[in-house]
C-alpha positions in Angstrom: 112.3 146.2 145.7 109.1 144.2 146.5 109.9 141.5 143.9 113.3 141.0 145.2 111.9 140.4 148.7 109.3 137.8 147.3 112.1 136.1 145.3 114.2 135.9 148.5 111.2 134.3 150.4 110.6 131.8 147.6 114.5 130.8 147.4 114.6 130.5 151.3 111.4 128.2 151.4 112.7 126.0 148.5 116.0 125.5 150.3 114.2 124.7 153.5 112.0 122.1 151.7 115.0 120.6 150.0 116.6 120.1 153.5 113.5 118.4 155.0 113.1 116.1 152.0 116.8 115.2 152.2 116.4 114.4 155.9 113.2 112.4 155.5 114.6 110.1 152.9 117.8 109.7 154.7 115.8 108.5 157.9 113.8 106.4 155.8 116.6 104.6 154.2 118.1 103.9 157.6 114.8 102.3 159.0 114.9 98.4 159.6 113.0 96.2 157.0 109.7 94.6 158.2 110.0 91.1 159.3 106.8 89.2 159.1 106.2 86.3 161.5 105.2 82.8 160.0 103.7 79.7 161.4 103.4 76.2 160.2 100.3 74.0 160.1 99.6 71.5 163.1 97.7 68.5 164.0 94.7 68.7 166.3 91.3 67.7 167.1 88.6 70.2 165.9 85.2 70.1 167.5 82.4 72.3 166.2 79.7 72.7 168.8 76.8 75.0 169.8 75.5 76.0 173.1 72.0 75.7 174.6 70.9 77.5 178.0 68.5 76.0 180.2 68.1 74.6 183.8 68.0 71.1 185.5 64.4 69.9 186.6 63.1 66.6 187.7 61.6 64.3 185.2 58.7 63.6 187.6 57.6 66.1 190.2 54.4 65.6 192.0 52.3 68.0 194.0 50.5 66.6 197.1 47.2 67.9 197.7 44.4 67.2 200.2 41.1 65.4 199.7 39.3 67.5 202.3 39.1 71.4 203.2 40.4 72.4 206.6 43.6 73.5 208.6 47.0 71.9 208.7 47.1 70.3 212.1 50.4 68.5 211.6 53.3 68.3 209.1 55.7 65.3 209.2 58.1 66.3 206.5 60.3 69.2 205.4 62.2 70.0 202.3 65.2 67.6 201.6 63.6 64.6 203.3 63.1 61.4 201.5 59.6 59.8 201.5 58.2 56.6 200.3 55.0 56.0 198.6 52.1 56.0 201.0 54.2 57.8 203.8 52.2 60.2 205.9 52.9 63.9 204.8 50.4 65.9 206.9 47.3 65.7 209.0 44.2 68.1 208.3 41.8 69.4 210.9 38.4 69.2 209.2 36.4 72.3 208.8 32.9 72.1 207.5 32.2 74.4 204.5 28.9 75.9 203.8 30.0 76.6 200.3 31.0 72.7 199.9 27.4 71.9 201.1 25.9 74.1 198.4 28.2 72.6 195.7 27.2 69.1 196.8 23.4 69.9 196.7 23.8 71.6 193.4 25.5 68.4 191.9 23.0 66.1 193.5 20.0 68.2 192.1 21.5 68.3 188.6 22.1 64.6 188.8 18.6 63.7 189.8 17.2 65.9 187.2 19.2 64.2 184.5 18.2 60.8 185.8 14.4 61.8 185.7 14.8 63.1 182.1 16.7 59.9 180.9 13.9 57.7 182.5 11.1 59.7 180.8 13.0 59.4 177.4 13.5 55.8 177.9 9.8 55.0 178.9 8.7 56.8 175.7 11.1 55.0 173.6 10.0 51.7 175.0 6.3 52.5 174.3 7.1 53.5 170.8 9.1 50.4 170.1 6.1 48.2 171.3 3.7 49.9 168.8 6.1 49.8 166.0 6.9 46.2 166.7 3.2 45.2 166.1 3.1 47.2 162.9 6.3 45.5 161.7 4.8 42.1 162.5 1.8 43.0 160.5 4.2 44.1 157.6 2.9 47.6 157.6 6.4 49.2 158.1 9.8 47.9 156.8 12.5 46.3 158.8 14.7 49.4 158.3 12.1 51.7 159.9 11.8 49.3 162.6 15.4 49.1 163.4 15.4 52.8 163.8 13.0 52.7 166.7 15.0 49.8 168.2 18.2 51.9 168.1 16.5 54.9 169.8 15.3 52.4 172.5 18.8 51.2 173.1 20.3 54.7 173.1 17.7 55.9 175.8 18.4 52.6 177.8 22.2 53.5 177.9 21.5 57.1 178.8 19.2 56.0 181.7 22.0 53.6 183.0 24.7 56.4 182.9 22.4 58.7 184.5 21.8 56.2 187.4 25.5 55.7 187.7 26.3 59.4 187.9 23.5 59.9 190.6 25.1 57.2 192.7 28.6 58.6 192.4 27.3 62.2 193.6 25.6 60.6 196.7 28.7 58.7 197.5 30.7 61.9 197.2 28.4 63.7 199.5 28.7 60.9 202.1 32.5 61.2 201.9 32.4 65.0 202.2 30.4 64.5 205.5 33.5 63.0 207.1 33.8 59.5 205.9 37.0 59.9 204.2 40.5 60.4 205.8 41.9 63.7 207.0 45.4 62.4 206.6 47.5 63.3 203.4 50.0 60.8 202.1 52.6 60.8 199.4 51.7 59.3 196.2 55.3 58.8 194.9 58.8 57.8 196.3 61.3 60.7 196.1 62.7 63.8 197.9 60.5 66.5 199.3 61.5 69.6 197.3 59.2 72.2 198.9 56.7 72.6 201.8 55.0 75.9 201.1 52.6 75.8 204.0 52.9 75.9 207.8 50.9 74.4 210.6 47.7 76.4 211.0 47.4 77.4 207.3 44.1 76.8 205.6 43.9 74.3 202.6 41.3 73.7 200.0 40.4 70.2 198.7 40.8 69.4 195.1 37.6 68.9 193.2 36.1 69.9 189.8 36.1 73.6 190.6 39.5 73.9 192.4 42.9 72.4 191.9 43.3 72.3 195.6 46.0 73.8 197.8 49.6 72.2 197.5 51.0 70.9 200.7 54.3 69.4 199.4 56.1 68.8 196.2 58.0 65.5 195.7 60.3 64.4 192.9 62.6 61.6 192.0 65.9 63.1 192.0 67.5 60.1 190.4 65.9 61.0 187.3 66.8 64.5 186.2 66.5 66.3 182.8 68.0 69.3 181.1 65.4 71.7 179.6 66.8 74.4 177.5 66.4 76.5 174.4 68.3 76.7 171.2 68.4 79.3 168.3 66.5 78.4 165.0 70.0 78.7 163.1 71.2 75.5 165.0 68.2 73.5 165.6 68.4 71.8 162.0 71.8 70.3 162.9 70.4 68.5 166.0 69.1 65.0 166.4 67.7 62.9 168.9 70.2 60.8 170.8 73.2 63.3 170.4 75.3 63.7 173.4 75.5 66.9 175.4 78.2 68.1 178.0 76.4 69.9 180.7 78.2 72.7 182.6 76.4 73.8 185.8 77.5 77.1 187.2 77.0 76.1 190.7 79.3 73.0 190.3 82.6 74.1 189.0 85.2 72.0 187.5 82.9 69.1 186.6 80.7 68.2 183.6 78.0 66.1 183.2 76.7 63.8 180.3 73.3 64.0 179.0 71.5 62.5 175.7 69.1 64.6 173.7 65.6 63.1 173.7 63.3 65.7 172.5 63.3 68.7 170.1 60.2 70.9 169.9 58.4 70.8 166.6 57.5 74.5 167.0 59.5 77.5 168.0 58.6 80.5 170.0 59.8 84.1 169.6 61.9 85.4 172.5 63.5 88.9 172.2 63.2 89.0 168.6 64.6 85.6 167.9 62.9 82.2 167.3 63.9 79.6 169.9 63.0 75.8 170.1 62.9 74.0 173.3 65.0 70.8 173.9 65.1 68.2 176.4 67.9 65.8 177.5 68.2 63.0 179.9 71.2 63.5 182.4 73.3 60.4 183.1 74.1 60.3 186.7 77.0 58.4 188.5 76.2 56.8 191.9 77.9 59.7 193.7 76.4 62.4 191.7 73.8 64.8 193.3 72.4 67.7 191.5 69.8 70.0 193.0 66.7 71.0 191.0 66.6 74.4 189.5 70.3 74.8 188.8 71.0 76.9 185.7 73.2 75.0 183.0 74.8 75.4 179.6 74.8 72.4 177.2 77.5 72.0 174.8 76.2 70.1 171.8 78.9 68.5 169.5 77.7 69.1 165.9 80.8 67.9 164.2 84.2 66.5 165.1 87.5 65.8 163.2 90.3 64.0 164.9 93.9 64.6 164.1 93.1 67.1 161.4 95.7 69.3 159.7 94.8 72.9 160.9 96.0 76.5 161.1 94.5 79.4 163.2 91.4 80.8 161.6 92.7 84.1 162.1 95.4 83.6 159.5 92.7 83.2 156.7 92.4 85.9 154.1 89.5 86.3 151.7 89.5 87.5 148.0 87.5 87.2 144.8 88.9 85.2 141.9 86.6 86.8 139.4 84.0 89.4 139.0 81.1 86.9 139.3 82.8 84.4 141.7 82.2 84.2 145.3 84.8 85.0 147.9 87.7 82.6 148.1 89.9 81.7 151.0 93.9 82.1 150.6 96.9 82.4 152.7 100.3 83.6 151.9 103.1 80.9 151.7 106.7 81.8 152.3 108.6 80.7 149.2 112.0 82.0 150.3 113.0 84.2 153.3 110.4 87.0 153.7 109.1 86.4 150.4 105.5 85.3 150.1 103.1 83.9 147.4 99.4 84.0 147.6 97.8 80.5 147.5 94.1 79.6 147.4 93.2 76.6 149.9 90.1 74.5 150.8 88.9 74.6 154.4 86.8 72.1 156.4 85.2 72.5 159.9 86.1 75.1 162.4 85.7 75.7 166.1 86.2 79.5 165.9 89.9 79.3 166.7 91.3 76.4 164.6 90.2 75.5 161.0 90.7 72.3 159.2 92.8 72.4 155.9 91.5 69.9 153.3 93.9 70.9 150.6 96.3 73.6 149.4 98.9 73.6 152.3 101.6 71.0 153.4 102.5 70.5 156.9 106.0 71.8 156.6 105.1 75.1 154.7 105.3 78.4 156.5 102.3 80.6 156.5 102.5 84.5 156.8 100.7 85.8 159.8 98.6 88.7 158.5 99.4 92.2 160.0 95.8 92.7 161.0 96.2 90.3 163.9 96.9 92.7 166.9 98.9 90.3 168.9 101.2 89.2 165.8 102.2 92.5 164.4 105.4 92.3 162.1 108.6 93.3 163.9 111.5 95.2 162.5 114.7 93.5 161.9 117.7 94.2 164.0 120.7 95.8 162.5 
């Protein structure tokens, strides 16, 4: 009885499977065949370029610093003003500094000590030269030995003269610091005032050997701007001085500026795990162009260009190996008859990431199969 039940279950399952398979194959036979899309080659310009990121800076930017320490009494400019060389920038109210007096006194003492030392050395060399001269005239010593004493005398003479000059300069500087120089600050160049970091009443320190001084204003020639950027080490070997750059400034939409590459750093620096090289390019400005300093910009650098090249979409390329030891080769599938395709190896040229140049292997009139791995160009089903 149990065997009959098992046999019945088996026969029933087998019948159900047969029905399902029959339905599946019937459904499969009724599906529409796949129709692959094709595309023909086209003529276009292909430009291969790289991008460098950076900013716009003036070629010549000068910081104006005072010659005296004190407090700003008046300011005559503000950012954005255009100034000429020699134009008054600010006036300083003098404040006598005890530290300045001490520094001046130390410098004077040091200069006087050096002068006295040089005078002693010179006098000793002079006495020794006169003594050796007598011995030389009596032919006791050779001319070579006498010349050595003569050289020592001349060296000490020059050292004495230098010490005297240095002492005079220190004394003159002390007289100037006492109030003999002007407390007015003038622009040393012609250009535009970029920044005035201080206000009236702020204290300033003069520039000297121990301090670079307080910046009162920054002035730059805004008619001479440069692009300073960085480029990856994988691209720097393709650059040459004189190449043209197309600058795209984020703050100025819809306009590009021409620049010419004038400098490529001989040494790279590591930034975020990658080696970058500094580059600099001169921006070519028109009469009505005005660019503010500090703008961030991207520079498109043309590495190679082919005009009116036979091309296809790079996404249509496929890759395979011709042999076990050969490298990957590029091929496409050419339509030989409706929906019948044949693999053909081709030779490609430059690419811009979208289009790729075809050097040989494809004619302009041939149709190329669009691979099914391109999402937007999936094969379609034929209509009944």
